[in-house]
C-alpha positions in Angstrom: 0.3 -45.3 -8.1 -1.9 -48.0 -6.6 -5.6 -47.7 -7.2 -8.6 -49.3 -5.5 -9.5 -51.6 -8.4 -9.7 -54.6 -6.0 -12.9 -53.2 -4.5 -14.8 -53.5 -7.8 -15.6 -55.8 -10.7 -15.3 -54.1 -14.1 -17.8 -54.1 -17.0 -16.2 -54.2 -20.5 -18.7 -51.9 -22.3 -16.1 -49.3 -23.2 -13.8 -51.9 -24.8 -16.4 -53.7 -27.0 -15.3 -52.0 -30.2 -11.6 -52.0 -29.6 -10.6 -55.3 -27.8 -11.6 -59.0 -28.2 -12.7 -60.3 -24.8 -9.4 -62.1 -23.9 -7.3 -59.0 -24.8 -9.7 -56.8 -22.9 -9.5 -58.9 -19.7 -5.7 -59.1 -19.9 -5.6 -55.3 -20.3 -7.9 -54.7 -17.4 -6.1 -57.2 -15.2 -2.9 -55.1 -15.9 -4.9 -52.2 -14.4 -5.6 -54.2 -11.3 -9.1 -55.6 -11.9 -9.7 -59.3 -11.3 -13.5 -59.7 -11.6 -15.5 -58.9 -14.8 -18.8 -58.4 -16.4 -18.3 -59.3 -20.1 -20.5 -57.5 -22.6 -21.9 -59.5 -25.5 -20.9 -57.7 -28.7 -19.7 -58.7 -32.2 -15.9 -58.7 -32.3 -15.6 -58.6 -28.5 -17.5 -61.8 -27.4 -20.5 -62.8 -29.4 -21.9 -66.3 -29.4 -22.2 -66.8 -33.1 -18.5 -66.0 -33.4 -17.2 -67.7 -30.3 -15.4 -70.8 -31.5 -13.6 -73.4 -29.4 -10.2 -71.8 -29.8 -11.5 -68.4 -28.6 -13.2 -69.9 -25.6 -10.2 -72.0 -24.7 -8.0 -69.0 -24.8 -10.4 -67.0 -22.6 -10.7 -69.8 -20.1 -6.9 -70.2 -20.1 -6.4 -66.5 -19.4 -8.9 -66.5 -16.6 -7.2 -69.5 -14.9 -3.6 -68.3 -15.5 -4.2 -64.9 -14.0 -6.7 -65.9 -11.3 -9.5 -63.9 -12.8 -13.3 -64.3 -12.4 -16.1 -63.7 -14.9 -19.1 -62.8 -12.7 -21.7 -62.0 -15.4 -22.4 -61.9 -19.1 -24.5 -58.9 -20.1 -26.8 -58.9 -23.1 -26.7 -56.0 -25.7 -30.1 -54.5 -24.9 -29.9 -52.0 -27.8 -30.3 -54.6 -30.5 -32.4 -57.3 -28.8 -35.9 -57.3 -27.4 -37.7 -60.2 -25.8 -40.9 -58.1 -25.6 -40.8 -57.0 -29.2 -44.1 -56.7 -31.1 -43.1 -59.1 -33.8 -42.8 -62.8 -33.1 -39.7 -62.8 -35.4 -37.8 -60.3 -33.2 -38.8 -62.2 -30.0 -37.6 -65.5 -31.6 -34.4 -64.0 -32.9 -33.6 -62.5 -29.5 -34.4 -65.7 -27.6 -32.1 -67.6 -30.0 -29.2 -65.4 -29.2 -30.1 -65.4 -25.4 -30.1 -69.2 -25.4 -26.5 -69.1 -26.8 -25.5 -66.4 -24.2 -26.9 -68.5 -21.4 -25.0 -71.6 -22.7 -21.8 -69.5 -23.0 -22.2 -68.3 -19.4 -22.2 -71.9 -18.3 -19.1 -72.7 -20.3 -17.2 -69.7 -18.9 -18.3 -70.3 -15.3 -20.2 -67.0 -15.0 -22.5 -66.8 -12.0 -25.3 -64.9 -13.9 -26.6 -63.5 -17.2 -27.8 -59.9 -16.9 -31.2 -59.7 -18.7 -33.4 -56.8 -19.6 -37.2 -57.4 -19.4 -37.7 -56.0 -22.9 -38.7 -52.7 -24.5 -42.0 -51.1 -25.5 -42.7 -48.6 -28.3 -42.5 -45.3 -26.4 -45.1 -43.6 -28.6 -47.7 -46.4 -28.6 -46.8 -49.1 -26.1 -48.6 -52.5 -26.1 -50.7 -53.2 -22.9 -48.5 -54.0 -19.9 -50.0 -57.4 -19.5 -49.1 -58.3 -23.1 -45.5 -57.1 -22.6 -45.2 -59.0 -19.3 -46.5 -62.1 -21.1 -43.7 -61.9 -23.6 -41.2 -61.4 -20.7 -42.6 -64.4 -18.8 -42.5 -66.6 -22.0 -38.8 -65.8 -22.4 -38.2 -66.7 -18.7 -40.0 -70.0 -19.2 -37.5 -70.9 -21.9 -34.3 -69.4 -20.5 -34.6 -70.4 -16.8 -34.3 -74.1 -17.3 -31.3 -73.6 -19.6 -29.6 -71.4 -17.0 -30.2 -74.1 -14.3 -28.9 -76.8 -16.5 -25.8 -74.8 -17.4 -25.0 -73.9 -13.8 -25.7 -70.2 -14.2 -28.6 -67.9 -13.4 -30.8 -65.1 -14.8 -30.5 -61.7 -13.1 -32.9 -59.0 -14.2 -31.8 -55.4 -14.4 -33.7 -52.1 -13.9 -33.4 -50.1 -17.1 -35.1 -46.8 -18.0 -35.8 -47.8 -21.6 -37.5 -51.1 -20.5 -41.2 -51.6 -20.2 -40.6 -52.1 -16.4 -38.3 -49.1 -15.8 -38.5 -48.6 -12.1 -37.5 -51.0 -9.4 -41.0 -51.4 -7.9 -42.6 -52.4 -11.2 -39.7 -54.7 -12.0 -39.7 -56.3 -8.6 -43.5 -56.8 -8.7 -43.3 -58.5 -12.1 -40.5 -60.8 -10.9 -42.6 -61.7 -7.9 -45.6 -62.4 -10.0 -43.5 -64.8 -12.1 -42.7 -66.5 -8.8 -39.4 -68.2 -9.3 -36.9 -68.1 -6.5 -34.1 -68.5 -9.0 -34.5 -65.0 -10.5 -32.2 -62.3 -9.2 -32.1 -58.5 -9.5 -29.2 -56.4 -10.7 -29.7 -52.9 -9.4 -28.1 -50.2 -11.6 -27.7 -47.1 -9.5 -27.4 -44.7 -12.4 -30.5 -46.1 -14.0 -32.5 -45.8 -10.8 -31.3 -42.2 -10.2 -32.2 -41.2 -13.7 -35.7 -42.6 -13.1 -36.1 -40.5 -9.9 -35.4 -43.2 -7.4 -33.3 -42.9 -4.2 -30.8 -45.7 -4.6 -30.5 -46.4 -0.9 -34.2 -47.0 -0.5 -34.4 -48.9 -3.8 -31.7 -51.3 -2.7 -33.6 -52.0 0.5 -36.7 -52.7 -1.5 -35.1 -55.3 -3.7 -32.8 -56.7 -1.0 -34.3 -60.2 -1.0 -33.4 -60.7 -4.7 -30.4 -58.4 -5.0 -27.5 -60.2 -6.7 -25.4 -57.4 -8.1 -25.0 -53.6 -8.1 -23.9 -51.5 -11.1 -22.1 -48.2 -10.5 -21.7 -45.2 -12.8 -22.8 -41.6 -12.7 -25.6 -39.7 -14.5 -27.8 -36.6 -14.2 -31.6 -36.9 -14.2 -31.9 -34.7 -17.3 -29.4 -36.6 -19.4 -29.1 -40.4 -19.3 -25.5 -41.5 -19.1 -23.1 -44.0 -17.6 -20.4 -41.5 -16.8 -17.3 -41.6 -14.6 -18.0 -40.9 -10.9 -18.2 -37.2 -10.3 -19.6 -36.3 -13.8 -23.2 -36.6 -12.7 -25.2 -36.1 -9.5 -25.9 -39.7 -8.3 -26.1 -39.7 -4.5 -23.6 -42.5 -3.7 -23.4 -41.6 0.0 -25.0 -44.2 2.1 -24.9 -47.0 -0.5 -21.8 -48.8 1.0 -23.6 -48.7 4.4 -26.9 -50.1 3.1 -25.1 -52.9 1.2 -23.3 -53.8 4.5 -26.6 -53.6 6.3 -28.1 -56.0 3.8 -25.2 -58.4 4.0 -24.4 -57.9 0.3 -20.8 -59.0 -0.1 -20.4 -59.3 -3.9 -18.2 -56.5 -5.4 -20.2 -53.8 -7.3 -19.5 -53.5 -11.0 -18.1 -50.4 -12.5 -20.1 -49.9 -15.7 -18.4 -46.7 -16.8 -18.9 -45.9 -20.5 -16.1 -43.7 -21.7 -13.8 -42.9 -24.7 -10.9 -42.7 -22.1 -12.0 -45.7 -20.1 -8.6 -46.6 -18.5 -8.4 -43.1 -16.9 -12.0 -42.9 -16.0 -12.2 -46.4 -14.5 -9.2 -45.8 -12.2 -10.4 -42.4 -11.2 -13.9 -43.7 -10.5 -12.6 -46.6 -8.4 -10.6 -44.1 -6.3 -13.5 -41.7 -5.8 -15.9 -44.5 -4.8 -13.3 -46.0 -2.4 -13.0 -42.6 -0.8 -16.8 -42.7 -0.3 -16.6 -46.0 1.6 -16.7 -48.6 -1.1 -13.2 -49.9 -0.4 -12.8 -53.5 0.5 -10.5 -54.5 3.3 
């Protein structure tokens, strides 16, 4: 049976613990995907482990099978550019410098970046957290430009800038035209946003869209149909905005092959299919 995988890029989150990156891309290419967002994860693709042989094999696979790495995505659970301790911020920035360099080596268009997390019980003042975020951008943006890649900031409910309005206002205050936005539809829905309107608000900086499902009472990145995200209208607004880049399926599942294919078909039936 032919599925609608050509309509989407595929995030590798579900395969981080089971497949090295090259094996993962080969497997997903066999399912019909050709564009990818690679997660940074030890044993999957992790800058301190990525030697010349691994990178050469990955680049060779991409070229041989006519694949494309769109983005590298940082592991936001372990890292925090807005951490209270200078040691955590320094450690995170050290890893991010290597991720940005790796993106350039692999020809990825962008690096997906979270603005950092606050202590949920006793958060630092917003201006202090934003200062840490801006300091990280000061260091990472020149590296991204030099490497031929870019920084794209994602809306994340666990970040200190969880909603698209606060995130966009902060990015505008920073003032660089080089910063893009990744809008995650499930993250926005969980935060109470209407995805269609949120996409319109961030249109000027929108670089990529993440698709998965969730409910508002339980944060998930489930297969399409397992939550209550209102996907209707999203293909139309993306067309209206002239956004041509394929959305990324960021489905997190223990049966990822089945759920990615099922999700691609369900989304295609909603109007996401490419000609």
